[in-house]
Structure formats: structure tokens, C-alpha cells
FIKOLZA-1660 file (N, C-alpha, C; in steps of 0.1 Angstrom, whole numbers, plus 5000, padded with zeros to 4 digits):
% residues 169
   i   px   py   pz ch aa at
   1 9109 5037 6659  A  X  N
   1 9108 5030 6672  A  X CA
   1 9114 5039 6683  A  X  C
   2 9125 5046 6680  A  X  N
   2 9131 5055 6689  A  X CA
   2 9122 5066 6693  A  X  C
   3 9115 5072 6684  A  X  N
   3 9105 5083 6686  A  X CA
   3 9094 5078 6695  A  X  C
   4 9089 5066 6694  A  X  N
   4 9079 5061 6702  A  X CA
   4 9083 5060 6716  A  X  C
   5 9096 5055 6718  A  X  N
   5 9101 5054 6732  A  X CA
   5 9102 5067 6738  A  X  C
   6 9107 5077 6731  A  X  N
   6 9108 5091 6737  A  X CA
   6 9094 5096 6740  A  X  C
   7 9085 5094 6732  A  X  N
   7 9071 5099 6734  A  X CA
   7 9065 5092 6747  A  X  C
   8 9067 5079 6749  A  X  N
   8 9062 5072 6761  A  X CA
   8 9069 5078 6773  A  X  C
   9 9082 5080 6772  A  X  N
   9 9090 5085 6783  A  X CA
   9 9085 5099 6787  A  X  C
  10 9082 5107 6777  A  X  N
  10 9077 5121 6779  A  X CA
  10 9064 5121 6786  A  X  C
  11 9055 5112 6781  A  X  N
  11 9041 5111 6787  A  X CA
  11 9042 5106 6801  A  X  C
  12 9050 5096 6804  A  X  N
  12 9051 5091 6818  A  X CA
  12 9057 5102 6827  A  X  C
  13 9067 5109 6823  A  X  N
  13 9072 5120 6831  A  X CA
  13 9062 5131 6833  A  X  C
  14 9055 5135 6823  A  X  N
  14 9045 5145 6824  A  X CA
  14 9033 5141 6833  A  X  C
  15 9029 5129 6832  A  X  N
  15 9018 5124 6841  A  X CA
  15 9023 5125 6856  A  X  C
  16 9035 5121 6858  A  X  N
  16 9040 5121 6872  A  X CA
  16 9041 5136 6877  A  X  C
  17 9043 5145 6869  A  X  N
  17 9044 5159 6873  A  X CA
  17 9030 5165 6876  A  X  C
  18 9028 5169 6888  A  X  N
  18 9015 5174 6892  A  X CA
  18 9016 5188 6898  A  X  C
  19 9007 5197 6895  A  X  N
  19 9008 5211 6900  A  X CA
  19 9007 5210 6916  A  X  C
  20 9013 5220 6922  A  X  N
  20 9012 5220 6937  A  X CA
  20 8998 5224 6942  A  X  C
  21 8995 5220 6954  A  X  N
  21 8982 5224 6960  A  X CA
  21 8985 5228 6974  A  X  C
  22 8984 5241 6977  A  X  N
  22 8987 5246 6990  A  X CA
  22 8974 5246 6998  A  X  C
  23 8975 5242 7011  A  X  N
  23 8964 5242 7020  A  X CA
  23 8966 5251 7031  A  X  C
  24 8957 5260 7034  A  X  N
  24 8958 5270 7045  A  X CA
  24 8955 5263 7059  A  X  C
  25 8964 5265 7068  A  X  N
  25 8961 5261 7082  A  X CA
  25 8963 5274 7091  A  X  C
  26 8960 5272 7103  A  X  N
  26 8960 5284 7112  A  X CA
  26 8974 5290 7113  A  X  C
  27 8984 5282 7111  A  X  N
  27 8998 5287 7112  A  X CA
  27 9004 5291 7098  A  X  C
  28 8995 5290 7088  A  X  N
  28 9000 5293 7074  A  X CA
  28 8999 5282 7065  A  X  C
  29 9008 5280 7056  A  X  N
  29 9008 5270 7046  A  X CA
  29 9020 5260 7048  A  X  C
  30 9017 5247 7048  A  X  N
  30 9028 5237 7049  A  X CA
  30 9036 5237 7036  A  X  C
  31 9048 5234 7036  A  X  N
  31 9056 5233 7024  A  X CA
  31 9051 5221 7016  A  X  C
  32 9053 5222 7003  A  X  N
  32 9048 5211 6994  A  X CA
  32 9060 5207 6985  A  X  C
  33 9060 5194 6982  A  X  N
  33 9070 5188 6973  A  X CA
  33 9063 5187 6960  A  X  C
  34 9070 5192 6949  A  X  N
  34 9064 5192 6936  A  X CA
  34 9072 5184 6926  A  X  C
  35 9067 5174 6920  A  X  N
  35 9074 5167 6910  A  X CA
  35 9074 5174 6896  A  X  C
  36 9085 5174 6890  A  X  N
  36 9087 5180 6877  A  X CA
  36 9096 5171 6868  A  X  C
  37 9095 5172 6855  A  X  N
  37 9105 5165 6847  A  X CA
  37 9119 5170 6850  A  X  C
  38 9129 5162 6847  A  X  N
  38 9143 5165 6850  A  X CA
  38 9147 5178 6842  A  X  C
  39 9153 5187 6850  A  X  N
  39 9158 5199 6844  A  X CA
  39 9171 5203 6852  A  X  C
  40 9181 5208 6845  A  X  N
  40 9193 5212 6852  A  X CA
  40 9191 5223 6862  A  X  C
  41 9197 5222 6873  A  X  N
  41 9195 5232 6884  A  X CA
  41 9197 5246 6880  A  X  C
  42 9207 5249 6872  A  X  N
  42 9210 5263 6868  A  X CA
  42 9198 5268 6859  A  X  C
  43 9193 5260 6851  A  X  N
  43 9181 5263 6843  A  X CA
  43 9169 5266 6851  A  X  C
  44 9167 5257 6862  A  X  N
  44 9155 5259 6871  A  X CA
  44 9156 5272 6878  A  X  C
  45 9168 5275 6884  A  X  N
  45 9170 5288 6891  A  X CA
  45 9168 5300 6882  A  X  C
  46 9173 5299 6870  A  X  N
  46 9171 5310 6860  A  X CA
  46 9157 5311 6856  A  X  C
  47 9150 5300 6854  A  X  N
  47 9135 5301 6851  A  X CA
  47 9127 5307 6862  A  X  C
  48 9130 5303 6874  A  X  N
  48 9123 5308 6886  A  X CA
  48 9125 5323 6887  A  X  C
  49 9138 5327 6886  A  X  N
  49 9141 5342 6886  A  X CA
  49 9133 5349 6875  A  X  C
  50 9133 5344 6863  A  X  N
  50 9126 5350 6852  A  X CA
  50 9111 5351 6855  A  X  C
  51 9105 5340 6861  A  X  N
  51 9091 5339 6864  A  X CA
  51 9088 5350 6874  A  X  C
  52 9096 5351 6885  A  X  N
  52 9093 5361 6895  A  X CA
  52 9092 5375 6890  A  X  C
  53 9101 5379 6881  A  X  N
  53 9100 5392 6875  A  X CA
  53 9088 5394 6865  A  X  C
  54 9086 5383 6857  A  X  N
  54 9075 5384 6848  A  X CA
  54 9061 5384 6855  A  X  C
  55 9060 5376 6865  A  X  N
  55 9047 5375 6872  A  X CA
  55 9044 5388 6879  A  X  C
  56 9054 5394 6885  A  X  N
  56 9051 5407 6892  A  X CA
  56 9054 5420 6885  A  X  C
  57 9057 5418 6872  A  X  N
  57 9061 5430 6863  A  X CA
  57 9052 5442 6865  A  X  C
  58 9039 5440 6864  A  X  N
  58 9030 5451 6864  A  X CA
  58 9022 5452 6878  A  X  C
  59 9025 5443 6887  A  X  N
  59 9018 5442 6899  A  X CA
  59 9024 5449 6911  A  X  C
  60 9037 5445 6913  A  X  N
  60 9044 5451 6925  A  X CA
  60 9059 5448 6924  A  X  C
  61 9067 5455 6932  A  X  N
  61 9081 5452 6931  A  X CA
  61 9084 5438 6937  A  X  C
  62 9094 5432 6932  A  X  N
  62 9098 5418 6936  A  X CA
  62 9112 5418 6941  A  X  C
  63 9116 5411 6951  A  X  N
  63 9129 5409 6955  A  X CA
  63 9133 5394 6954  A  X  C
  64 9143 5391 6946  A  X  N
  64 9148 5378 6945  A  X CA
  64 9161 5378 6953  A  X  C
  65 9162 5369 6963  A  X  N
  65 9173 5369 6973  A  X CA
  65 9177 5355 6975  A  X  C
  66 9187 5353 6983  A  X  N
  66 9192 5340 6987  A  X CA
  66 9192 5330 6976  A  X  C
  67 9199 5334 6965  A  X  N
  67 9201 5325 6954  A  X CA
  67 9214 5317 6957  A  X  C
  68 9212 5304 6959  A  X  N
  68 9223 5295 6961  A  X CA
  68 9224 5285 6950  A  X  C
  69 9231 5274 6952  A  X  N
  69 9233 5264 6941  A  X CA
  69 9219 5257 6938  A  X  C
  70 9210 5256 6948  A  X  N
  70 9198 5250 6946  A  X CA
  70 9186 5256 6953  A  X  C
  71 9187 5268 6958  A  X  N
  71 9176 5275 6965  A  X CA
  71 9175 5290 6960  A  X  C
  72 9162 5294 6960  A  X  N
  72 9159 5308 6956  A  X CA
  72 9148 5313 6965  A  X  C
  73 9149 5325 6969  A  X  N
  73 9138 5331 6977  A  X CA
  73 9133 5343 6970  A  X  C
  74 9120 5344 6970  A  X  N
  74 9113 5355 6963  A  X CA
  74 9103 5362 6973  A  X  C
  75 9104 5375 6973  A  X  N
  75 9094 5383 6982  A  X CA
  75 9087 5393 6973  A  X  C
  76 9074 5394 6975  A  X  N
  76 9066 5404 6967  A  X CA
  76 9053 5407 6975  A  X  C
  77 9046 5416 6969  A  X  N
  77 9032 5419 6974  A  X CA
  77 9022 5414 6965  A  X  C
  78 9010 5411 6971  A  X  N
  78 8999 5406 6963  A  X CA
  78 8987 5414 6967  A  X  C
  79 8982 5423 6958  A  X  N
  79 8970 5431 6961  A  X CA
  79 8958 5422 6960  A  X  C
  80 8948 5425 6969  A  X  N
  80 8936 5417 6969  A  X CA
  80 8939 5402 6971  A  X  C
  81 8948 5399 6980  A  X  N
  81 8952 5386 6982  A  X CA
  81 8941 5378 6989  A  X  C
  82 8934 5384 6998  A  X  N
  82 8923 5378 7004  A  X CA
  82 8913 5388 7009  A  X  C
  83 8901 5383 7012  A  X  N
  83 8890 5392 7017  A  X CA
  83 8882 5384 7027  A  X  C
  84 8875 5391 7035  A  X  N
  84 8865 5384 7043  A  X CA
  84 8853 5393 7044  A  X  C
  85 8842 5386 7047  A  X  N
  85 8829 5392 7048  A  X CA
  85 8825 5392 7063  A  X  C
  86 8820 5404 7067  A  X  N
  86 8815 5405 7081  A  X CA
  86 8803 5413 7080  A  X  C
  87 8792 5407 7083  A  X  N
  87 8778 5414 7083  A  X CA
  87 8775 5419 7069  A  X  C
  88 8779 5412 7059  A  X  N
  88 8776 5415 7045  A  X CA
  88 8786 5425 7038  A  X  C
  89 8795 5430 7046  A  X  N
  89 8805 5440 7041  A  X CA
  89 8818 5432 7038  A  X  C
  90 8824 5435 7026  A  X  N
  90 8837 5428 7022  A  X CA
  90 8848 5437 7025  A  X  C
  91 8859 5431 7031  A  X  N
  91 8871 5438 7034  A  X CA
  91 8883 5431 7027  A  X  C
  92 8890 5439 7019  A  X  N
  92 8901 5433 7010  A  X CA
  92 8914 5437 7016  A  X  C
  93 8924 5428 7015  A  X  N
  93 8937 5429 7021  A  X CA
  93 8948 5425 7011  A  X  C
  94 8959 5432 7012  A  X  N
  94 8971 5430 7005  A  X CA
  94 8981 5423 7014  A  X  C
  95 8989 5414 7009  A  X  N
  95 8999 5407 7017  A  X CA
  95 9013 5409 7011  A  X  C
  96 9023 5408 7020  A  X  N
  96 9037 5406 7016  A  X CA
  96 9040 5392 7018  A  X  C
  97 9044 5385 7008  A  X  N
  97 9047 5371 7009  A  X CA
  97 9061 5367 7005  A  X  C
  98 9065 5356 7010  A  X  N
  98 9079 5351 7007  A  X CA
  98 9077 5336 7002  A  X  C
  99 9083 5333 6991  A  X  N
  99 9084 5320 6986  A  X CA
  99 9098 5315 6986  A  X  C
 100 9101 5304 6992  A  X  N
 100 9114 5298 6992  A  X CA
 100 9113 5285 6984  A  X  C
 101 9121 5283 6974  A  X  N
 101 9120 5272 6966  A  X CA
 101 9134 5265 6966  A  X  C
 102 9134 5252 6970  A  X  N
 102 9146 5244 6970  A  X CA
 102 9145 5233 6959  A  X  C
 103 9154 5233 6950  A  X  N
 103 9154 5224 6939  A  X CA
 103 9161 5211 6942  A  X  C
 104 9154 5200 6937  A  X  N
 104 9160 5186 6938  A  X CA
 104 9160 5181 6924  A  X  C
 105 9165 5169 6922  A  X  N
 105 9167 5164 6908  A  X CA
 105 9154 5164 6900  A  X  C
 106 9144 5158 6904  A  X  N
 106 9131 5158 6896  A  X CA
 106 9120 5164 6904  A  X  C
 107 9123 5173 6913  A  X  N
 107 9112 5180 6921  A  X CA
 107 9118 5192 6927  A  X  C
 108 9109 5199 6934  A  X  N
 108 9113 5211 6942  A  X CA
 108 9104 5212 6954  A  X  C
 109 9109 5218 6965  A  X  N
 109 9101 5220 6977  A  X CA
 109 9098 5235 6977  A  X  C
 110 9085 5238 6979  A  X  N
 110 9081 5252 6979  A  X CA
 110 9075 5256 6992  A  X  C
 111 9080 5266 6998  A  X  N
 111 9075 5271 7011  A  X CA
 111 9069 5285 7008  A  X  C
 112 9056 5287 7012  A  X  N
 112 9050 5300 7010  A  X CA
 112 9046 5305 7024  A  X  C
 113 9051 5317 7027  A  X  N
 113 9049 5324 7039  A  X CA
 113 9042 5337 7037  A  X  C
 114 9031 5340 7045  A  X  N
 114 9025 5353 7044  A  X CA
 114 9031 5361 7055  A  X  C
 115 9037 5372 7052  A  X  N
 115 9043 5381 7061  A  X CA
 115 9033 5392 7066  A  X  C
 116 9036 5404 7062  A  X  N
 116 9028 5415 7066  A  X CA
 116 9014 5415 7058  A  X  C
 117 9004 5420 7065  A  X  N
 117 8991 5422 7059  A  X CA
 117 8987 5436 7059  A  X  C
 118 8982 5441 7048  A  X  N
 118 8979 5455 7047  A  X CA
 118 8964 5457 7043  A  X  C
 119 8958 5468 7047  A  X  N
 119 8944 5471 7043  A  X CA
 119 8945 5475 7028  A  X  C
 120 8933 5476 7022  A  X  N
 120 8932 5481 7008  A  X CA
 120 8938 5494 7006  A  X  C
 121 8939 5502 7017  A  X  N
 121 8945 5515 7016  A  X CA
 121 8960 5515 7020  A  X  C
 122 8967 5503 7020  A  X  N
 122 8981 5502 7023  A  X CA
 122 8985 5505 7037  A  X  C
 123 8976 5503 7046  A  X  N
 123 8979 5505 7061  A  X CA
 123 8982 5491 7066  A  X  C
 124 8994 5490 7073  A  X  N
 124 8998 5478 7079  A  X CA
 124 8989 5474 7090  A  X  C
 125 8984 5461 7090  A  X  N
 125 8975 5456 7100  A  X CA
 125 8983 5449 7111  A  X  C
 126 8979 5451 7123  A  X  N
 126 8986 5445 7134  A  X CA
 126 8985 5429 7134  A  X  C
 127 8974 5424 7129  A  X  N
 127 8971 5410 7129  A  X CA
 127 8981 5403 7120  A  X  C
 128 8986 5391 7124  A  X  N
 128 8993 5382 7115  A  X CA
 128 8983 5371 7112  A  X  C
 129 8986 5362 7102  A  X  N
 129 8977 5352 7098  A  X CA
 129 8972 5343 7109  A  X  C
 130 8980 5339 7119  A  X  N
 130 8974 5330 7130  A  X CA
 130 8964 5338 7138  A  X  C
 131 8964 5351 7138  A  X  N
 131 8954 5359 7147  A  X CA
 131 8940 5358 7141  A  X  C
 132 8938 5353 7129  A  X  N
 132 8925 5352 7124  A  X CA
 132 8918 5338 7127  A  X  C
 133 8926 5330 7134  A  X  N
 133 8921 5317 7138  A  X CA
 133 8921 5315 7153  A  X  C
 134 8912 5306 7157  A  X  N
 134 8911 5302 7171  A  X CA
 134 8922 5293 7175  A  X  C
 135 8924 5291 7188  A  X  N
 135 8935 5282 7192  A  X CA
 135 8933 5268 7188  A  X  C
 136 8920 5264 7184  A  X  N
 136 8918 5251 7179  A  X CA
 136 8920 5250 7164  A  X  C
 137 8924 5261 7157  A  X  N
 137 8927 5261 7143  A  X CA
 137 8915 5264 7134  A  X  C
 138 8904 5268 7140  A  X  N
 138 8892 5272 7132  A  X CA
 138 8892 5287 7129  A  X  C
 139 8887 5291 7118  A  X  N
 139 8886 5305 7115  A  X CA
 139 8877 5312 7125  A  X  C
 140 8881 5324 7130  A  X  N
 140 8873 5331 7140  A  X CA
 140 8860 5336 7133  A  X  C
 141 8850 5338 7141  A  X  N
 141 8837 5344 7137  A  X CA
 141 8840 5358 7131  A  X  C
 142 8833 5361 7120  A  X  N
 142 8834 5374 7114  A  X CA
 142 8844 5374 7102  A  X  C
 143 8851 5363 7100  A  X  N
 143 8861 5363 7089  A  X CA
 143 8857 5354 7078  A  X  C
 144 8844 5353 7075  A  X  N
 144 8840 5344 7064  A  X CA
 144 8847 5347 7051  A  X  C
 145 8851 5336 7044  A  X  N
 145 8857 5336 7031  A  X CA
 145 8872 5340 7031  A  X  C
 146 8878 5343 7043  A  X  N
 146 8892 5346 7044  A  X CA
 146 8900 5334 7039  A  X  C
 147 8897 5323 7045  A  X  N
 147 8905 5311 7042  A  X CA
 147 8904 5307 7027  A  X  C
 148 8892 5307 7022  A  X  N
 148 8890 5303 7008  A  X CA
 148 8897 5313 6998  A  X  C
 149 8895 5326 7001  A  X  N
 149 8901 5335 6992  A  X CA
 149 8916 5336 6992  A  X  C
 150 8922 5334 7004  A  X  N
 150 8937 5334 7005  A  X CA
 150 8942 5321 6999  A  X  C
 151 8936 5310 7001  A  X  N
 151 8941 5298 6996  A  X CA
 151 8940 5298 6980  A  X  C
 152 8930 5304 6975  A  X  N
 152 8929 5305 6960  A  X CA
 152 8940 5314 6955  A  X  C
 153 8943 5325 6961  A  X  N
 153 8953 5334 6957  A  X CA
 153 8967 5327 6957  A  X  C
 154 8970 5320 6968  A  X  N
 154 8983 5314 6969  A  X CA
 154 8984 5303 6959  A  X  C
 155 8974 5295 6957  A  X  N
 155 8974 5284 6947  A  X CA
 155 8976 5290 6933  A  X  C
 156 8970 5302 6930  A  X  N
 156 8972 5308 6917  A  X CA
 156 8986 5312 6915  A  X  C
 157 8993 5317 6925  A  X  N
 157 9007 5321 6925  A  X CA
 157 9016 5309 6922  A  X  C
 158 9014 5299 6931  A  X  N
 158 9024 5287 6930  A  X CA
 158 9021 5279 6917  A  X  C
 159 9009 5279 6912  A  X  N
 159 9006 5272 6900  A  X CA
 159 9011 5280 6888  A  X  C
 160 9011 5293 6889  A  X  N
 160 9017 5301 6878  A  X CA
 160 9032 5298 6877  A  X  C
 161 9039 5297 6888  A  X  N
 161 9053 5293 6888  A  X CA
 161 9055 5279 6882  A  X  C
 162 9047 5269 6887  A  X  N
 162 9047 5255 6882  A  X CA
 162 9046 5255 6867  A  X  C
 163 9035 5262 6862  A  X  N
 163 9033 5262 6847  A  X CA
 163 9044 5268 6840  A  X  C
 164 9050 5279 6845  A  X  N
 164 9061 5285 6839  A  X CA
 164 9073 5275 6838  A  X  C
 165 9076 5268 6848  A  X  N
 165 9087 5259 6849  A  X CA
 165 9085 5247 6839  A  X  C
 166 9073 5242 6838  A  X  N
 166 9069 5231 6829  A  X CA
 166 9071 5236 6815  A  X  C
 167 9066 5248 6811  A  X  N
 167 9067 5253 6798  A  X CA
 167 9081 5258 6794  A  X  C
 168 9089 5262 6804  A  X  N
 168 9102 5268 6802  A  X CA
 168 9112 5258 6796  A  X  C
 169 9110 5245 6799  A  X  N
 169 9119 5235 6794  A  X CA
 169 9118 5234 6779  A  X  C
% end
């Protein structure tokens, strides 16, 4: 009987935990609140730190900073983070991003910020993310697929973290 109760509790907690979904707006990504099963804060911070180095191990250098009792900040680069098509030609870009994660008892808040943008040849671009959008928040002409490709990349990154945390327990 005790095992059945534990199984039901586990299923209910797992159903409640949903992976994050980041949506791109002209000013970047809004923070998301992510539900997870209960985990001690020190274990969550350690797991997030481990994920940051594992995820970026062969891709790019990573900086883990601002580690407090319940917050951790990660900065890294993502090659081919987004692309856009203009007149049939594809242009690929690398980004420097920062993730700030604040842990709560059964959830965490994740903020994803796109910092610098680089060409495929590692040349810093003068544009920042809002520069690709009109003042009304629509993607400017000539930047087809930028929003979809960047949103996919960001969701891949934050879902990798989520899956790592869920399996780490």
C-alpha cells in the first residue's frame, strides 16, 4: 500500500512539472516559471552548474557566476544560434547569452538574455536583438526565419537544462 501511495505521489508531481517554453518578443525573451519536483536548493545549484559545463563542454567556454544561496548565472556562446534568409541567401549568427536561474521550493525562474551577436566568422555585429524588429514588434523585412530559428535554439538550451534537472534527482 505504501508503494502505491509513493507511486501516485511521484506521478502527480511529474505531471505537474512541465518543460519551459520561451517565446521571442522584440525585446527578447520573457522570464518563465518552471515547476519541478521538490529538490534541495544546494543540489539544484550543483546540478545546474554541472549541466552548464556538460552542455558547453565541446561547444564553447562557459562562465558560471553569481552563485548565491538560490541563484546562479551562466554565460556562454551558441554557434548557429539563429539564421535568417534574405533573397534566398541564408546568414548564420552566433550569440553570447546569459541565463539567470532563481530557485524556489518546487520551481525555478529562468531568464534568458541574448547579449552580443556575431557573424559566422566571429565578427561582432552592431545590431542587438531589438534592432531586428520594428517599433510595433514585428520582424523587419529581410529577416525571414530569424525569430523561429532563435526561438528553437533557446528552447533547446532551456529544455536541456530542464531535462538534466529532472533526471539529476
